[in-house]
C-alpha positions, 0 to 999 in steps of 0.5 A: 556396386562392387568396389574392392582393391588389394593393398597394391591397388590402393597404393597405385590409386593413392587412395583408401578403401573408403575413397574407392567409391569416387574412382570411375572407369573413365579415370582408370581407362579413358585417360590412357594414351591408347585406350578409349572407354567407348571402344573397349567397353563393348568388347568387354561386355561381348567377350567377358574380358579385354586385355589392354596394351600398355597405357596409363591412368590417373591416381586420385591425386592426379598422378599418372600411373603407367602399366605394361598391361591391364586386364578387365573382366566381367564379374557375374552376379549370383543370378548368373544373368547380369553383370555385378561389376567389372574387375581390373588388374594392372601389371607392372605399374609405376608412377611417372 
């Protein structure tokens, strides 16, 4: 499993590097008002990425975080044939 966040990501999620393992894709994407994980995940797997419209997610402290746009993409394993993890980038996020 690939778990990483830069300083801004840790602030947004209100967590530490040690607690990243407790964050799920469901809490990041499915909590949004316009993104459903069961809809967007097949798109990510087929195209290799998805650009998400404005939405929100929950921090580990259960605070809503809004974002103007998000991008999710597949990170390939070194063998080139399997998925190592999914990476996410949130653009212009803020607490609501």
